[in-house]
KOLDODREN-807575 format. One record per residue (C-alpha): y, x, z; chain; residue number from 1; residue in one letter. Coordinates in Angstrom, 3 decimals. Each point is the difference from the previous one (the first is absolute). Layout:
% residues N
+----------+----------+----------+-------+-----+------+
|       py |       px |       pz | kette |  nr | rest |
+----------+----------+----------+-------+-----+------+
|        Y |        X |        Z |     A | NUM |    A |
...
+----------+----------+----------+-------+-----+------+
% end
This chain:
% residues 269
+----------+----------+----------+-------+-----+------+
|       py |       px |       pz | kette |  nr | rest |
+----------+----------+----------+-------+-----+------+
|   59.416 |   18.727 |    6.828 |     A |   1 |    M |
|   -2.034 |    3.192 |   -0.395 |     A |   2 |    T |
|   -2.223 |    0.770 |   -2.966 |     A |   3 |    R |
|   -3.034 |   -0.186 |    2.351 |     A |   4 |    I |
|    0.931 |   -3.542 |    1.105 |     A |   5 |    S |
|    0.474 |   -1.106 |   -3.581 |     A |   6 |    I |
|   -3.362 |    1.481 |   -1.009 |     A |   7 |    A |
|   -1.741 |   -1.644 |    2.977 |     A |   8 |    F |
|    1.465 |   -3.404 |   -0.880 |     A |   9 |    R |
|   -1.165 |    0.490 |   -3.544 |     A |  10 |    G |
|   -3.551 |    0.684 |    1.164 |     A |  11 |    L |
|    0.004 |   -3.099 |    2.196 |     A |  12 |    V |
|    1.228 |   -2.143 |   -2.870 |     A |  13 |    T |
|   -2.684 |    1.402 |   -2.327 |     A |  14 |    T |
|   -2.763 |   -0.553 |    2.599 |     A |  15 |    F |
|    1.136 |   -3.596 |    0.541 |     A |  16 |    A |
|   -0.064 |   -0.616 |   -3.735 |     A |  17 |    A |
|   -3.524 |    1.374 |   -0.239 |     A |  18 |    L |
|   -1.121 |   -2.290 |    2.813 |     A |  19 |    L |
|    1.517 |   -2.991 |   -1.767 |     A |  20 |    A |
|   -1.881 |    0.854 |   -3.185 |     A |  21 |    V |
|   -3.375 |    0.708 |    1.607 |     A |  22 |    T |
|    0.008 |   -2.742 |    2.645 |     A |  23 |    A |
|   -2.548 |   -2.748 |   -0.692 |     A |  24 |    V |
|    0.873 |   -3.522 |    1.121 |     A |  25 |    P |
|   -2.226 |   -1.308 |    2.803 |     A |  26 |    A |
|   -1.107 |   -2.891 |   -2.209 |     A |  27 |    T |
|   -1.320 |    2.444 |   -2.600 |     A |  28 |    A |
|   -1.865 |    2.075 |    2.599 |     A |  29 |    R |
|   -1.639 |   -3.001 |    1.683 |     A |  30 |    A |
|   -1.597 |   -1.571 |   -3.034 |     A |  31 |    R |
|   -1.949 |   -3.110 |    1.048 |     A |  32 |    P |
|   -3.792 |    0.185 |   -0.081 |     A |  33 |    E |
|   -1.756 |   -2.071 |   -2.672 |     A |  34 |    P |
|   -1.542 |   -3.281 |    1.157 |     A |  35 |    K |
|   -3.338 |   -1.557 |   -0.860 |     A |  36 |    A |
|   -0.065 |   -2.792 |   -2.603 |     A |  37 |    P |
|   -0.164 |   -3.513 |    1.409 |     A |  38 |    E |
|   -3.735 |   -0.389 |   -0.624 |     A |  39 |    D |
|   -0.926 |    2.959 |    2.232 |     A |  40 |    F |
|   -1.141 |   -0.944 |    3.509 |     A |  41 |    V |
|   -1.256 |    1.554 |    3.205 |     A |  42 |    A |
|   -3.769 |   -0.549 |    0.093 |     A |  43 |    L |
|    0.184 |   -1.079 |    3.639 |     A |  44 |    R |
|    2.222 |   -2.918 |   -1.013 |     A |  45 |    S |
|   -2.841 |   -1.265 |   -2.226 |     A |  46 |    V |
|   -2.950 |    0.950 |    2.216 |     A |  47 |    D |
|    0.675 |    1.485 |    3.452 |     A |  48 |    P |
|   -3.749 |    0.379 |    0.687 |     A |  49 |    T |
|   -0.433 |    2.884 |   -2.474 |     A |  50 |    I |
|    0.041 |    3.310 |    1.865 |     A |  51 |    I |
|    2.652 |    2.489 |   -1.101 |     A |  52 |    E |
|   -0.496 |    3.752 |    0.569 |     A |  53 |    E |
|    2.633 |    1.489 |   -2.252 |     A |  54 |    M |
|   -0.960 |    3.648 |   -0.278 |     A |  55 |    R |
|    2.989 |    1.393 |   -1.906 |     A |  56 |    Y |
|    2.485 |   -0.800 |    2.739 |     A |  57 |    V |
|   -2.053 |    2.324 |    2.252 |     A |  58 |    T |
|   -0.916 |    3.707 |   -0.264 |     A |  59 |    P |
|   -3.683 |   -0.846 |   -0.521 |     A |  60 |    H |
|   -0.186 |    0.110 |   -3.786 |     A |  61 |    N |
|   -0.701 |    2.642 |   -2.637 |     A |  62 |    F |
|    3.649 |    1.145 |   -0.014 |     A |  63 |    V |
|   -0.174 |    0.641 |    3.743 |     A |  64 |    G |
|    3.320 |   -1.656 |    0.863 |     A |  65 |    E |
|    1.715 |   -3.393 |   -0.307 |     A |  66 |    P |
|    0.638 |   -0.679 |   -3.677 |     A |  67 |    V |
|    3.447 |   -0.564 |   -1.523 |     A |  68 |    D |
|    0.982 |   -3.655 |   -0.287 |     A |  69 |    G |
|   -2.258 |   -1.329 |    2.767 |     A |  70 |    Y |
|    2.462 |   -1.173 |    2.662 |     A |  71 |    R |
|   -2.281 |   -2.472 |    1.795 |     A |  72 |    Q |
|   -3.768 |   -0.677 |    0.222 |     A |  73 |    P |
|    0.268 |   -3.016 |   -2.266 |     A |  74 |    L |
|   -2.138 |   -1.282 |   -2.883 |     A |  75 |    C |
|    2.200 |   -1.365 |   -2.798 |     A |  76 |    I |
|   -1.497 |   -1.637 |   -3.101 |     A |  77 |    L |
|    0.860 |   -2.421 |   -2.751 |     A |  78 |    T |
|   -0.706 |   -3.522 |    1.245 |     A |  79 |    R |
|   -2.986 |   -0.669 |   -2.333 |     A |  80 |    P |
|   -1.695 |    3.187 |    1.231 |     A |  81 |    A |
|    0.640 |   -0.918 |    3.635 |     A |  82 |    A |
|   -1.331 |   -3.520 |   -0.514 |     A |  83 |    E |
|   -3.153 |    1.396 |   -1.634 |     A |  84 |    A |
|   -0.589 |    2.167 |    3.080 |     A |  85 |    L |
|    0.473 |   -3.064 |    2.197 |     A |  86 |    H |
|   -2.722 |   -1.809 |   -1.938 |     A |  87 |    L |
|   -2.340 |    2.997 |    0.293 |     A |  88 |    A |
|    0.752 |    0.268 |    3.711 |     A |  89 |    Q |
|   -0.920 |   -3.659 |    0.532 |     A |  90 |    T |
|   -3.425 |    0.670 |   -1.511 |     A |  91 |    R |
|   -0.576 |    3.201 |    1.983 |     A |  92 |    L |
|    1.006 |   -1.548 |    3.309 |     A |  93 |    L |
|   -2.823 |   -2.512 |   -0.385 |     A |  94 |    R |
|   -2.413 |    2.956 |   -0.228 |     A |  95 |    Q |
|    1.386 |    1.794 |    3.050 |     A |  96 |    G |
|    2.200 |    2.512 |   -1.833 |     A |  97 |    Y |
|    3.681 |    0.673 |   -0.617 |     A |  98 |    S |
|    1.852 |    1.849 |   -2.714 |     A |  99 |    L |
|    2.027 |    3.046 |    1.009 |     A | 100 |    K |
|    2.693 |    1.444 |   -2.282 |     A | 101 |    V |
|    0.901 |    3.687 |   -0.062 |     A | 102 |    Y |
|    2.711 |   -0.172 |   -2.662 |     A | 103 |    D |
|    1.636 |   -2.649 |   -2.171 |     A | 104 |    C |
|    3.238 |    0.274 |   -1.975 |     A | 105 |    Y |
|    0.936 |    3.702 |   -0.297 |     A | 106 |    R |
|    3.536 |    1.057 |   -0.975 |     A | 107 |    P |
|    0.454 |    2.502 |   -2.818 |     A | 108 |    Q |
|    1.579 |    2.452 |    2.441 |     A | 109 |    R |
|   -3.334 |    0.096 |    1.852 |     A | 110 |    A |
|   -1.829 |    0.786 |   -3.237 |     A | 111 |    V |
|    2.526 |    2.784 |   -0.607 |     A | 112 |    D |
|   -0.826 |    1.329 |    3.480 |     A | 113 |    H |
|   -3.694 |    0.071 |   -0.920 |     A | 114 |    F |
|    0.812 |    1.945 |   -3.175 |     A | 115 |    V |
|    2.076 |    2.603 |    1.883 |     A | 116 |    R |
|   -2.819 |    0.413 |    2.509 |     A | 117 |    W |
|   -2.617 |    0.439 |   -2.740 |     A | 118 |    A |
|    2.137 |    2.630 |   -1.742 |     A | 119 |    E |
|    0.320 |    2.018 |    3.227 |     A | 120 |    D |
|   -3.270 |    1.928 |   -0.195 |     A | 121 |    L |
|    0.759 |    1.863 |    3.236 |     A | 122 |    D |
|   -0.148 |   -3.233 |    2.012 |     A | 123 |    D |
|   -3.686 |   -0.378 |    0.782 |     A | 124 |    Q |
|    0.240 |   -1.385 |    3.533 |     A | 125 |    K |
|   -1.870 |   -3.263 |   -0.753 |     A | 126 |    T |
|   -2.639 |    1.427 |   -2.348 |     A | 127 |    K |
|   -2.802 |    0.008 |    2.580 |     A | 128 |    A |
|    0.156 |   -3.793 |    0.264 |     A | 129 |    E |
|    1.318 |   -1.457 |   -3.236 |     A | 130 |    F |
|   -1.146 |    2.345 |   -2.810 |     A | 131 |    Y |
|   -2.537 |    2.470 |    1.445 |     A | 132 |    P |
|   -1.888 |    0.494 |   -3.299 |     A | 133 |    D |
|    2.937 |   -0.250 |   -2.433 |     A | 134 |    V |
|    2.329 |    2.876 |   -0.869 |     A | 135 |    D |
|    3.597 |   -1.122 |    0.422 |     A | 136 |    K |
|    0.806 |    1.282 |   -3.483 |     A | 137 |    T |
|   -2.266 |   -2.798 |   -1.336 |     A | 138 |    R |
|    1.701 |   -2.975 |    1.686 |     A | 139 |    L |
|    2.017 |   -1.012 |   -3.084 |     A | 140 |    F |
|   -2.700 |    0.761 |   -2.565 |     A | 141 |    A |
|   -2.640 |   -1.893 |    1.977 |     A | 142 |    D |
|    2.263 |   -3.039 |    0.424 |     A | 143 |    G |
|    0.474 |    0.099 |    3.752 |     A | 144 |    Y |
|    3.791 |    0.404 |   -0.305 |     A | 145 |    I |
|    2.251 |   -1.389 |   -2.758 |     A | 146 |    A |
|    3.730 |   -0.325 |   -0.635 |     A | 147 |    E |
|   -0.253 |   -3.804 |   -0.083 |     A | 148 |    K |
|   -2.047 |   -2.376 |    2.137 |     A | 149 |    S |
|   -1.009 |   -3.616 |   -0.503 |     A | 150 |    G |
|    0.889 |   -0.498 |    3.662 |     A | 151 |    H |
|    3.680 |    0.235 |   -0.980 |     A | 152 |    S |
|   -0.361 |   -3.159 |   -2.095 |     A | 153 |    R |
|   -0.738 |   -2.042 |    3.123 |     A | 154 |    G |
|   -3.412 |   -1.571 |   -0.674 |     A | 155 |    S |
|   -2.284 |    2.873 |    1.040 |     A | 156 |    T |
|   -1.356 |    0.695 |    3.460 |     A | 157 |    M |
|   -2.420 |    2.320 |    1.802 |     A | 158 |    D |
|   -2.272 |   -1.741 |    2.486 |     A | 159 |    L |
|   -3.318 |   -0.221 |    1.785 |     A | 160 |    T |
|   -2.029 |   -2.345 |    2.216 |     A | 161 |    I |
|   -0.213 |   -0.093 |    3.804 |     A | 162 |    V |
|   -2.731 |   -1.741 |    1.955 |     A | 163 |    R |
|    1.365 |   -2.404 |    2.610 |     A | 164 |    L |
|    0.932 |    0.212 |    2.784 |     A | 165 |    P |
|    2.024 |    2.988 |   -1.211 |     A | 166 |    A |
|    0.149 |    3.051 |    2.221 |     A | 167 |    K |
|    3.203 |    2.065 |   -0.130 |     A | 168 |    P |
|   -0.077 |    3.152 |   -2.099 |     A | 169 |    T |
|    0.684 |    3.025 |    2.236 |     A | 170 |    P |
|    3.353 |    1.614 |   -0.807 |     A | 171 |    P |
|    0.202 |    3.191 |   -2.027 |     A | 172 |    Y |
|    1.597 |    2.952 |    1.756 |     A | 173 |    H |
|    1.548 |    2.618 |   -2.320 |     A | 174 |    P |
|   -1.838 |    3.272 |    0.372 |     A | 175 |    G |
|   -3.331 |   -1.488 |    0.972 |     A | 176 |    Q |
|   -3.036 |    1.456 |   -1.831 |     A | 177 |    P |
|   -0.596 |   -1.532 |   -3.432 |     A | 178 |    L |
|   -3.425 |   -1.097 |   -1.233 |     A | 179 |    V |
|   -1.084 |   -0.648 |   -3.585 |     A | 180 |    S |
|    0.705 |   -3.517 |   -1.237 |     A | 181 |    C |
|   -3.588 |   -0.320 |   -1.229 |     A | 182 |    F |
|   -1.649 |    1.189 |    3.220 |     A | 183 |    A |
|   -2.170 |   -2.559 |    1.840 |     A | 184 |    P |
|    2.081 |   -2.818 |    1.449 |     A | 185 |    Q |
|   -0.469 |    1.128 |    3.610 |     A | 186 |    D |
|    1.391 |    3.458 |   -0.881 |     A | 187 |    E |
|    3.016 |   -0.735 |   -2.197 |     A | 188 |    R |
|    3.332 |   -1.428 |    1.195 |     A | 189 |    F |
|   -0.805 |   -3.156 |    1.984 |     A | 190 |    P |
|    0.874 |   -3.239 |   -1.758 |     A | 191 |    D |
|   -0.793 |   -3.515 |    1.192 |     A | 192 |    N |
|   -1.127 |   -0.988 |   -3.505 |     A | 193 |    S |
|   -3.581 |   -0.380 |   -1.168 |     A | 194 |    V |
|   -1.611 |    3.139 |   -1.452 |     A | 195 |    D |
|    0.972 |    0.389 |   -3.652 |     A | 196 |    M |
|   -1.598 |    3.432 |   -0.422 |     A | 197 |    G |
|    3.361 |    1.832 |   -0.022 |     A | 198 |    T |
|    3.289 |   -0.307 |    1.782 |     A | 199 |    G |
|    3.130 |   -1.381 |   -1.623 |     A | 200 |    Y |
|    1.741 |    2.221 |   -2.592 |     A | 201 |    D |
|   -3.014 |    2.277 |   -0.327 |     A | 202 |    C |
|    0.586 |    2.131 |   -3.105 |     A | 203 |    F |
|   -3.620 |    0.239 |   -1.047 |     A | 204 |    D |
|   -2.339 |   -1.657 |   -2.497 |     A | 205 |    T |
|   -1.830 |   -1.537 |    2.961 |     A | 206 |    R |
|    2.979 |   -2.377 |    0.162 |     A | 207 |    S |
|   -0.958 |   -1.508 |   -3.355 |     A | 208 |    H |
|   -0.895 |   -3.580 |    0.862 |     A | 209 |    T |
|   -3.472 |    0.123 |   -1.532 |     A | 210 |    L |
|   -0.787 |    3.681 |    0.578 |     A | 211 |    D |
|   -3.840 |    0.163 |    0.022 |     A | 212 |    P |
|   -0.035 |    2.204 |    3.121 |     A | 213 |    R |
|    1.405 |   -2.892 |    2.039 |     A | 214 |    I |
|   -2.905 |   -2.293 |    0.855 |     A | 215 |    Q |
|   -1.250 |   -2.322 |    2.737 |     A | 216 |    G |
|    2.538 |   -1.640 |    2.345 |     A | 217 |    P |
|    2.850 |    2.126 |   -1.382 |     A | 218 |    Q |
|   -0.563 |   -1.303 |   -3.532 |     A | 219 |    R |
|   -0.412 |   -3.551 |    1.304 |     A | 220 |    A |
|    3.353 |    0.288 |    1.786 |     A | 221 |    N |
|    1.717 |    1.197 |   -3.172 |     A | 222 |    R |
|   -1.498 |   -2.844 |   -1.984 |     A | 223 |    L |
|    1.044 |   -2.552 |    2.621 |     A | 224 |    L |
|    3.591 |    1.184 |   -0.342 |     A | 225 |    L |
|   -0.157 |    0.240 |   -3.795 |     A | 226 |    K |
|   -1.682 |   -3.343 |   -0.611 |     A | 227 |    N |
|    2.168 |   -1.903 |    2.467 |     A | 228 |    T |
|    3.220 |    1.318 |   -1.500 |     A | 229 |    L |
|   -1.070 |   -0.335 |   -3.608 |     A | 230 |    E |
|   -0.814 |   -3.658 |    0.648 |     A | 231 |    D |
|    3.687 |   -0.617 |    0.762 |     A | 232 |    V |
|    1.461 |    1.922 |   -2.956 |     A | 233 |    G |
|    0.210 |    3.570 |    1.291 |     A | 234 |    L |
|   -1.327 |    2.844 |   -2.174 |     A | 235 |    V |
|   -1.487 |    3.166 |    1.482 |     A | 236 |    N |
|    0.867 |    3.492 |   -1.198 |     A | 237 |    L |
|   -3.490 |    1.501 |   -0.536 |     A | 238 |    P |
|    1.039 |    3.433 |    1.294 |     A | 239 |    E |
|    1.164 |   -1.336 |    3.399 |     A | 240 |    E |
|   -1.998 |   -2.540 |    1.972 |     A | 241 |    W |
|    3.156 |   -0.994 |    1.949 |     A | 242 |    W |
|    2.381 |   -0.576 |   -2.960 |     A | 243 |    H |
|    0.547 |   -3.510 |   -1.452 |     A | 244 |    F |
|    2.599 |   -1.625 |   -2.255 |     A | 245 |    T |
|    0.740 |   -3.692 |   -0.375 |     A | 246 |    Y |
|   -0.127 |   -1.091 |   -3.651 |     A | 247 |    K |
|    2.027 |   -1.030 |   -1.860 |     A | 248 |    P |
|    2.692 |    2.181 |    1.569 |     A | 249 |    E |
|    3.427 |   -1.539 |    0.482 |     A | 250 |    A |
|    1.663 |    3.283 |   -1.023 |     A | 251 |    Y |
|   -2.433 |    1.896 |   -2.259 |     A | 252 |    P |
|    2.646 |    2.404 |   -1.322 |     A | 253 |    D |
|    2.471 |    0.361 |    2.884 |     A | 254 |    T |
|   -0.140 |    2.689 |    2.694 |     A | 255 |    Y |
|    2.138 |   -0.839 |    3.023 |     A | 256 |    F |
|    1.639 |    2.325 |    2.535 |     A | 257 |    D |
|    1.256 |   -2.183 |    2.839 |     A | 258 |    F |
|   -1.082 |    1.290 |    3.453 |     A | 259 |    P |
|   -2.936 |   -1.446 |    1.926 |     A | 260 |    V |
|    2.125 |   -1.774 |    2.577 |     A | 261 |    S |
|    0.773 |   -3.494 |    1.224 |     A | 262 |    A |
|    3.560 |    0.580 |   -1.251 |     A | 263 |    K |
|   -1.320 |    0.142 |   -3.560 |     A | 264 |    S |
|   -1.128 |   -3.612 |    0.476 |     A | 265 |    L |
|    3.093 |   -1.198 |    1.845 |     A | 266 |    A |
|    0.661 |   -3.701 |   -0.385 |     A | 267 |    G |
|   -3.571 |   -0.932 |   -0.975 |     A | 268 |    R |
|   -1.883 |   -2.831 |    1.583 |     A | 269 |    R |
+----------+----------+----------+-------+-----+------+
% end
């Protein structure tokens, strides 16, 4: 055997040894996704009449693309929170309205996505709609973006009211012109909800539930939502007319990261 053959065999043996050391077993690479605790449910299993328009699974949100962790357009909540919404829905239906949820449980990976987006000051593609009067450098300081969200604890939701019979909301087409979230209702992105004075996820003080600039029917609509939900144990975040948390929370100190997917609830009734 020549010296070249011996050297080549040596290289092959060394390469094979390196592969054996660096190879990762398939079981280690395919780590199973976390599942929701047993007392988390799909809202539609508790009340299928509540309209669901889950914005973060679509590109029409302040990030401008589907958000990490949202696999399906599904509202997931702790059961007490879902049952409170069912009670509120029963009352609203008698008045000719329906609840509509935009977001419910939010995995931590989605919150991390929000943080990365907020730190990327060059990405301004959604500014014209969602934060026209706020400098992106202020999003953390002004409280619009944070590293943790109550949504990840499972008892918080973002929602509005729709007058029945509900008309479909026209689809958003990426690239279409953006209009300020606090423009008059007939100018901003069309939504089948009642007029709340701003669109959903509007980073502006006009979104404060009791902002004095919001008067007339818009203020009455906000108060209808607020009063109806507070009567069933949900507490409003004063800075966002759409944001409510069921109290007491089932998991006040735990932030979950299972995906928004039917698989996260597999085996539930």
